[in-house]
N, C-alpha and C positions, 0 to 999 in steps of 0.2 A: 504493499500499500505506500502511495506517495503522500507525505504529508505536505501540509501547506507551507512548511518552512524551506522547501528546497528552492534553489536558485534557478530560474529558467526565464525564458524570453516572454515578452508581454502576453502573447496568445498561445504560448506553448507550441514550440517545434515538435512535429511527431515523426515517429520512424514509419516508413510506409509499409514496412513488412508487418510489424506488430501492431501498428496503430496506437501504441503507448507513448507517452510523453518521454521526450529525450531530456535529461537533465544534467545540469552541472553539479558534480558532487562535492565542490569546493566548500560549501557551507550549508546551513539550514535556513537561509532567508531566500526569498524570491522577490525581495522588493527592489531590485535594481533592474527594471525592465530594460531590454534592448529596444522594443519598439516604442514610439512615442505614442501615448494614448490621451493625450491632452485634448485632442479634438474628437475623441470617440463620443458618439451621441446615441440617443435611444434608437434612432432609424438605422444606425449601423450594426446594433446587435439584436434589434427586435425587442418585442415585449417578453418578459420572463415567463408569461403564461402560454407562449406559443409552443406547440408540439416540437417543431423542427426548426432550428435556426442554424445558419452556417457556422456561427461562433462555437455551436456544440459538436461539430463533426471534426473527425480527423480526416487524414488524406484518403482513407478507404471509404469514407462516407458513413463510418459508425460513430455514434456519440461517445465522445471522451469522458473518462471519469472526471469528477470535480477534484482537482490536484492542488493547484497554486492559489496564492493570493489573488491573482488576476481572475481565476475562475470564480472564486467567491464574489469578487467586486462586479464582474460583468455578466456572469451566467446565472447567479442566484439573487441578485439585487436589482431592481429596475432603475434605469437611468431618467425614466420619464419625470417630467417636473412642469408645473404650471406656476410660474411666480405670481400670477394675478389671484390666486385663491387666497380668500380672507383667512386671517390666522387669529388674531385676538378680538374675537366676538364675544357676545354675550355667553354663548353656549360654552366657549372655551373657559371663560372666567368661572362662570356658574359652576360647570361640571368639574373644571380643574380643582377649585376650592373645596367643593363638595366632596370629591373623591380623594383629595388630600387629607381632609379631616377624617373621613372615613377609614383610609389606609392607615393613618397614624393612630387612631384609637385601636383598631383591629390589631396593628403590629404590636402595639403596647400590651394588649390583652394576650397575644400569643406569647409574649416575652415571659409572662408568668404562668404559662401552662405547663403541665408535667412533660409533654413531649414538644419541644420547641418547633414552631412552624414560622416560616418567613412568609410574608405576604407576597405571592407571586406577581411579578410585572404583567404576565400573560393574563391572570385572572382580572386585574384592573384594566388591561387592555379590551378583553372582552366586555366587561361591565360598561366600560366608556362608550363602546361601539353601540351597544344596545340603547344606552341613555341618549346618545347623540342622535340616533336615528329617530328616537321617540320624540325629541325636541324638534327635530327636523319638521316633522309632520304636526307638531302640536302648536308651536310658536307662530304668531303672525310676522309676515315679512314680505318682501317683493315678490317672492314666488309662491306664497301660500295662495291657493286657489280663492279663498273667501276675501282676502284683503289685496289682492294683486293690484287692482286699480288705485286703492287708497294709499298704498305704501309704496308704489313703483319708484319714486324719486325721493323717498325720504331716508336720509343717512342713518337715522336713529333706527328705523326698522330694519334697515340693511345690516346694522350692528346686531340687533335681536336675532335675525334669522336671515343670512344672506343667500340661503339656498340649501343644496344637498350638504350633509355633514361630510366634511372633507378630510384628507388625509392629514393634512397640517394641523387642524383643529385636534384631530385624535392624538397624533404624536405629542402635541403640547400638553394635552390633559394627561397622557400616560406618564410624561416625565415629571410633571409637578407631583403627582400622586405618588409614584413609586420613589421619589426624594424624600417625600413626607413619611414613607412607610419604613425608611431605614431605622432600625433599632439602634439608638444612640447608646454608645458606651458610657456616656455621662450618667445614663439612667442606673446602671450598675453602681457607679460611685455613689450616687445620692441614695439609692435604696440600701447599700451596705452601710452607709453612714448612720442611716435612719434605724435600721434593724439591729445592727451590731454594736453601734457605738452611740446610739440614742441622740444623735445629732440631726435635728430637723433643719437643713439648709433653707434660708429664706427664699420665699418664692421668685422674687425678682433675681436674686442671685442664680437661683436653679435655672430659671428659663433663659436668661442672657448667657449662661455658661453653656447651655445645650446649643443656643443659636451660634455662638462663637466657635464652639468645637465642630459644629456641622459645617460652617462656611469659611473657616480659616484656610482651608486647602485651596480655595480658588485661586490664590496667587501662584500656587504650584501647577495649577491647570494651565494658566496663562503661559508658563514656561514649557510645558511638556506637550502641549498640543501639536507642536510642529512635528515631533517624531512619534507620538503615540496616538494621534488621531488622523492626520491628513494623509500619510503615505498609504498605498495599497497594501502593503504588507501587514499593517495593523488592522486585522481582518476582525477580531473579536468574535470567534466562532459562535459563542453562545447567543449572539444577537440574531443569528439567522432565523430562528423560529418566529421570533417577534417581527422581523422585518418582512418575512414573507407573509405573515398574518396580515400586516398592514397592506401590503400589495394585493393580497386575496381579497380584502374587504373593500378596497377602495379603486383598484386599477383595472382596466380591461373588463369593464361591466358588461360589454356587449359580446364578449368572446365565449363561445361555448365552453372551451376548455376551462376558463375562469369560473364559470358556473359550476363546473364539475368539481373544482377545486373547493369552492364554497360549500357545496353539497357535501363533499368528503370531509371538510373540517367540522361542520355542525353535527354530521352523524357520528363521527369518532368522539367529539366532546360530549354529546349526550350519552353515547354508549359507555365511556369511561366513568361518567358521573354516576350512572346507575351501578356500573360494576362495583365501583370502589366502596359502596355500602357493605359489601360482604366482607373484604379483607379488614376494613376499619372498624367494622361495628357487629355485623351479624356472624361472620365466620372468620374470627382472627386468627386460626390456624393457617389460613391462606397467605398470611404475612410471611411464614417461614414453614415450609413443610419439610421435615427431617427424618428421612427413612431410618436413620441410625437411632434417633431418639425414640421413634415408634417400636424399634426392635429392642431397645434396651432403656427402660425408663428410670432405672435405679442406679446408674453409673454416673459419678460426679464427672469423670473425664469425658464421657460421651457427651454431656452437656457443655462443658467448656470447649470442646473441639467443634461439635456438630450443632449445638444449639445457637439461638441467636435471635428468636422472634420475640423476646422480652428484652427490655432495656439491661445492660450489663450482664447478659446471661452468658453468651459464648461467641465463638468466632465464626459460626455460619458455614463451616466447610461443607460442601455439597448440598447445602440447603437450596430449596426451590422457592422463590418468592413470587407471589401473583399480586402484589399490591405496588401499583406504579408509583405511589407516594414515596416509596423506597428505591424503587428500581431505577426510575428515571430522573431522580434529584428534584422533582416538583418544580422545575423552572431555575434551579440553581446553576452555578456557573459550569459545573460538571455535569454533563448529561449524556446518556448513552447513545442518543440519536444525533447529537450535534458536535460532540468534542472529538477532534481527530484522534483516529485509532492509536497513533504513535503515544500520544498522551495518555490514553487510557491504558494501553499495555504497560506503560512505565509505572502508572499508579498501581496497577495490580500486580505488577512485579514486586513492589514494595510490600503489598498485602501478604504476598506468599511468605516473603521473609518475616514479616511481622507476625504471622501465625507460628512459625518455627521458633522465632525468638521468645515469644510469650510462653509456649508450652515448655521450651528448655528451661528458662528462668524459674518458672513456677514448680517443675518437676525437681529440679535440682535445689530448690530453696534459696535462691539467689536474693540476697537483700532481705532474708527473712519473709520470702514471697507467700509461704504457706501460712503465715500468722494473719495474713489479710484476705479480703476478697480476690478472686482472680481479676476482676475488672472493676475499678472504682477510682474516683477523682477526689475522695476525700483524704484527709490527715489522720494517722493512727498513732497511738501508743504501740509500743513493741508487743504488748499482749493481745492486739487487735481491736481495743476498743477505740472509739472515736475520740480524737484529740481535742482538748478544749482550748481553743485558740485564745480567748480573752483572759485567761489564766496566767499568761505570760507578759501581759501589757500594763503599763501605768494608766493612771487615769487620763492623762493627756495622749494615750494610745501610741505610746513610745515603747520600745522594748525594755523589760525589766530583767536584767541579767540573773539576779537572785531568784526570782520566780522561775526563770527559764531552768535554772539548775535543778529547781524542785520538781519542775514537771517533765525535764528531759526534752531532747529533740523529738520532733515527729518523724514519722516514716510514710512513705508512699507504697501503695500497692506496686508490685514489680512492673505490670502493664504501664502504669502512670510514668513510672521512671524511664521506661523505654520511649514513651511518648514524649518526654521531655528531651530525652537523648536524641531522637529523630529531629524534632523540630528546632533543636539548637544547630545540629550538624548541617541541617538543610539551608541555613543563612549562609554559612560559609560556602556551601556547594553552589548556591544560586549566585554568588559573588564571582566565583571562578567560571560558572557557565556563562554568565553575562560577557565577562571580558574576552573569553576565548572564542566565543560564538558571535556575539552581538555588538561588541564595543565598537569595532570598526565601522559598522553599518549606521549605527546611531551617531557616531562622531562626524561621519560624512554629512548626514542630514543636518545636524546642528551647526556644523561648519559653513554649509553651503545655504543655510535657510534665508540669508539675507540677499543672496546673488542668484539662486537658482529657485525657480517657482516648482512647486509640487505638481508632478504630471498625473496624479490620480485622476481617473475620469470623473468620480463623484465630486472631488474638490473642485474640478474645473466648471462643473454645473453648478456649484455653490457661489461662483464669483458674482452671480447677479445680485446677491444679497450683501448688505453691509456687514463687514466682519466685526466682532468685538474688539475694540482697541486694547492693547495690553494694559493701559493704564486703568481700565475699568477693573481688570483682576487685581492689579497692584494696589487700588485705593481700598477695594473691598478687604484684601489681606491686611493692609495697615490698620483698618478700623477694627477688624476681629482680632488682630494682634493686640491692640492696645486694650480692647475689651476683655480679652483673655488674661492679660498680664494684671490688670486690675482686679479681676474676679478671683484669681487664685489667692490673693491676699484678702479680699473681703470675705471668702469662704473659709478662712484659716485652714487652708489646705496643708500648710507645712512645706509646699513646694517653693523653693526660692527662685528668683526671677531667672537666674542662670540655668536652673534646672528646666524652666519652661523653654527657654531659647534651645537648649541642647536636644529636647524632645522634638521641636520642629525641625532641627538640623537632620536629625535621623530619618525623619519623614522625607524630607527632601532628598536625602542621600538614596533611599531605597526606591523612591518612585521609578527612576529610569530602569534599575536593575530587576525589580519584580514586575514593574509595569510592562515591560517588553515581554516578559513571559506570559503574562495576562493577556496581552493584546494578540499574540501570535498562537499560542497553543490552548488559551481558554483556562488557564490554571492560576489560581491565586491564594497560596496557603497563607495562613496568619503570621503576622509579624509580632502579635502581642506578646509571645513568649520572649523574644529577644529584648524588647523594649522593657518588660517588667525586670529581666536580668540586668540590663544597663542601668535602670532606676535604682535597683537594690544596691548596686555597687556604688553608684555616685551618691545616693542619699540613703545610707544604711540606718536601719533602726526606726523607720517611719512608713508604716503601711499605708496610711492615708495619702501621704506625699506620693508614694509609689502609685496609687490609684489615679491621681491627677496626672503624673508623669506618663503613664501608660494612655490616659485619655488623649493627651495631645500628641504623644509620639506615635501612637498606633492609629487612633481614628482618623487623624488628619491623612495619614498615608491611605487608609482605606477608602475614605469618602473622595479623596483626590482620584483614586482609579475608578470610582463610581461616576463621578462627574466626567472623566475623560470617556468613559463607556457611553454615557447619554450624549456627548458631543459627537461621537462617532454614529450613534443612532440618528441624530439629526443630520449629519452628513449623508447617510444612506437614504433617509427618507426626505431630504431636501427640506428640512425646517430651518428657517433662518436662524443664523447663530445667535443674534441677539434675543430672539425669542426663547431659545434653549437656555441662555444665561438667566433670562428673567424667571422662566419657569423653575429652574433649579433653586433660584434664590428665594422665591416665594415659598416653594415647597419645603425648603429647609427651615424656613422661620415657622411656618405652620406646623410642622412636624415637632419642632422644638417646644412650643407652646403646649401642645396637646400632650405629648410624651410626659411632660411634667405633671400635668393635671391628673392624668389617668394613673401614673404611678402613685401619687399621693392618695387617690381614691382606693386603689387596690391595696396598698399597705395599710392604710387606716381600718378597712373592713377585714383584713385576713392576716394580721401580724403574726399571730401563733402559728398558723398554718405554713407561712413562708419561712418561719425559723425552724420548722419541723424538718428532719432529715429526708422523711418520705413525702410529706405534703399529702395531698389528696387527688383524687382523680379529676379535680377541677382546677386547683391552684397549686403552684409549686415555686419554691425560691431556689431552684437548683442553679440557674445562672448567676444569681447574686452570691449564693454560697460559694460557687467555684471562683468567681472573681475576688471574693473576700480571701478565699483560702490562698489564692496566689498572691494577693497583697501581702498576707501574713508571712509567707514563705521567703518572698523575695524582698518585701519592703522591711520586715523586722529580722528575718533569719538569714539573710543572704550569706553573711560572713560565716556563722556556725554550721550552716548546711552545705554551702557551695564554695567556700574557700579551698585552696589546694590542701589536700590531706583530710578534709571533713568528710562527712558521710556520703555526700553526693557531689564532691569536689571535682569529679570526672566529667560532669555534665557540661560546664562551661568550656572545657577543652575540646569537646566536640565541635565547637564553632571553628577551631583551628583545623581539625581533623577533616571536617567537611570540605575545606578549600581543596584537598588533594583528589576528591572523588571523580571530577569530570575529567582530570587529565588522562588516565589510561584510555578512556572512550575516545577522547580527542585524538590521541596518538594512534589508536588502533584504526580510526577513520582515514587518518592520513596514509597509513600503511594499506589499508584494504578499503579504498572509497567506496566500493559497491556493496560492502557487506551490511550496511545499515546502522553502523554504530552512531551516525549523526542522528538517528531516530530515538537513541536512548536519552530521555530527558532527565538527567540524573537528579536535578533538585525535586523533580516529582517523586522519583523512585525513593530518595532518602526521606523526604517529608512524610511519607506515607508508611514508614516502617513502624508508626504507632496508630495506623488508621483505624484499628479495630478496638481502641481502647475504651470507647464509650458508646453507649446506644444500642440501636437495633442492627445486627450485623447480618441477618439472614438473606439479604437481597444481593450482596456484591457479586456472587457467581453468576445470577441471573442477569445482573447489570452488564457483566463482562460478555455473556453470551449475546445479549442485545446489541452490544457495542460491535461485536465481530460481525454479526449479521448485517447491521446497518452500514458500518463505516468500512466494511471489506467487501462482503458479498454483494450488497446493493449498489454501493459505489462503484464497483469494479465491473459486475456483470450485469446490472440493472442500471445503468447511468441516467437513463432518461427517467424512469420512475423515481430514482434518487433525487434527481434535479427538481422534479415537479412536486414531490409529495413527502419526501422524508422529513424535512424541516417542519412542513406544515402538520405532518402527524404529531411531531414533538410538541407543537404549540397547543395542538388539539387534547392530546393527552395530559399535559401539564396543566393547562387550563381547566379542563374538566375536573381534574383531581383537586385542584384549589378551590373550585366552587364547592365541590362536595365537602371539603374540609371545612370551609366557612359555614355551610348550612349545618353540617353535623355538630360543629362546635357549639353553635347557639340553640340548636334544636335539642339535641340529646347529650351533647359532649359536656355540658356544665357551664359554658361561657356566659350564659344567661343567668346562672346562679344555682341551678339545680340540674344534676346529671342523672340520666335515665339509662341504667346498664341494660344490655340486651340479655335475655335469660340463657343460662348455661346449657349447652348441648354439645354434641361429638365435635363439632368444629368451633365451638366457643367454650374451651374447658375453663375450669376454675383456676387451675394453676397456670404454668407456662402455655402459651398458645400451641407450641409445637410438642407438647407432652413430654419435654425433657424433665430431668429431676430437677427440682427446685432447690437452689443452692442457698438462698437467703429468704429469710421470713418477710 
């Protein structure tokens, strides 16, 4: 399978005998095209909905597989655009603000749920389309049948309803609502302070901290857009389902094939909505069917290796999952149907090593592994009981060494230790991977940005719109920087001014390194662990300060990449850049205000439940507990736990060890350029050595099977079906699943205040859903 990172000519030269693309094996990027595509337009490539186009065919007349970044840009995404379409209409503002409020509230409710669920952008996209079409028919305007004569020349009524609900309105609404739905890390900080330290942050401080932490990354967006948005090689593969769904809903309305695509989409969406009620509620065994557990229900090792349908149960080896909520990622960045196969094979290679390492450490009692649960994220005393975190802190929440000597140092479960090891080594691996594979290419873009114009076809089409001047980003950054600096002192965070600046410097440094990986192969592991480690080393003994350091060091980086993603979505769909900027800014402000309000409401009504380890099937404080535990270990115990010679002193050294991992594969690729070593994405492999340390693990083998079927078989042997339907299928499956999760959560899942459990029966047992032996009460 040819990954999108190969370097090739713009429209891909083909071998006349095989019909396959001939590629230059020098590197993993294809973003230096030989052919000029600056003047490629919609007429040259045809509509993406067309059945057969010249651009899709090889020399023998057969359809070529989707291989390169240019294939993604020209063969999967429409170049069609109508600059006269109205954007900032009443429908845009009303539905955008309404769905932003809805998404922010829903995202915050999901944050405190037992099984954490992200609000899917596909779900919001489908909902916006339904409401937009309803407003199109209901609101008076120049094209409304009843009011046509009265409103024909009235600018006000053209603002209210200018005509058909168009793609630009739809994209703007989606960007505003998805920005508002992002679950802010600041919520973890405020909730942990409230629950564990009995500090209620002032509402004004809390809301403005949320807004500042959400928007401060915009300055980095202005710097990074030249090389992480504009070029063709920055494909953001996970955007393909969303972009193709926009095209299917709004373009080619008179084409029969486009009608077939719409019927296909809605049929799949309704079908998966109905089906998901079974694995999620009626027949939970379908989440993970384990033949081994059915054969032996009384073996702890069978549960550890082959179980996985319940949280923190097992590793899910050879389990079969029929729950798309877990198989397809529910619209997340890694999805079986849209993430390139090389990325997914690298990920699951790490999973195989993960299984071997977890079992070996536990069976040999490494780090007293058998004293603790097989999979757990909590801290423990050596005897296996849960560690009392507050018992080692002073009244001002700094470390008390005398109390620490009395309590002793905490332990991690072996699986959690390996997770920390992998996520530390990954950072070093990512740095080396970037410099040996990508640095030269990114440097060329940055060096030539003022003298050479980007030749991407979509970028060229966007030149009809006014670009966002850099000073807009810079001014917003300065305002948020000043606001954030003042708020860390107003909130008594314990984070010094220089710590705030260092946190932002770390974010800035890793945006090009990890952002390149995100833009090309669709993978973005968390930087949170490294930021917590650095914060603990620089500001020891202060867990609350560590929380704030992580807030500005990690969330700034994460939301910067999210904003770059939205700019690319705007480029693909031809949304004016200034509208994208406005929608993101408003969405971040709306999300910040409502996140804080809902957090306070949930905590005030469920404090004891959120403090409980297990919680209920309605509410859980697991995310706050995990964030607070990390702040304790890194903020208060960094030196006694992680210093050289300490209990976990080897973990920080993994950062250095990770630097060496990509080098053998790079050398092997230079020696054997056609062996495929350039498709081994070592940061992905290393990061996922702890992939199975938490959650429901019964789906990973099914996800791998779906990935191979889609990204290898369909891509290679059914390229036309793949081009027309694969990404649309992903959008329908993810969108229908998210709608089901939303309806389920409020109807019977307890989000409305009362949970209604489905009666137990053969496929909904009282214990573990897969009939594995229960290891914990």
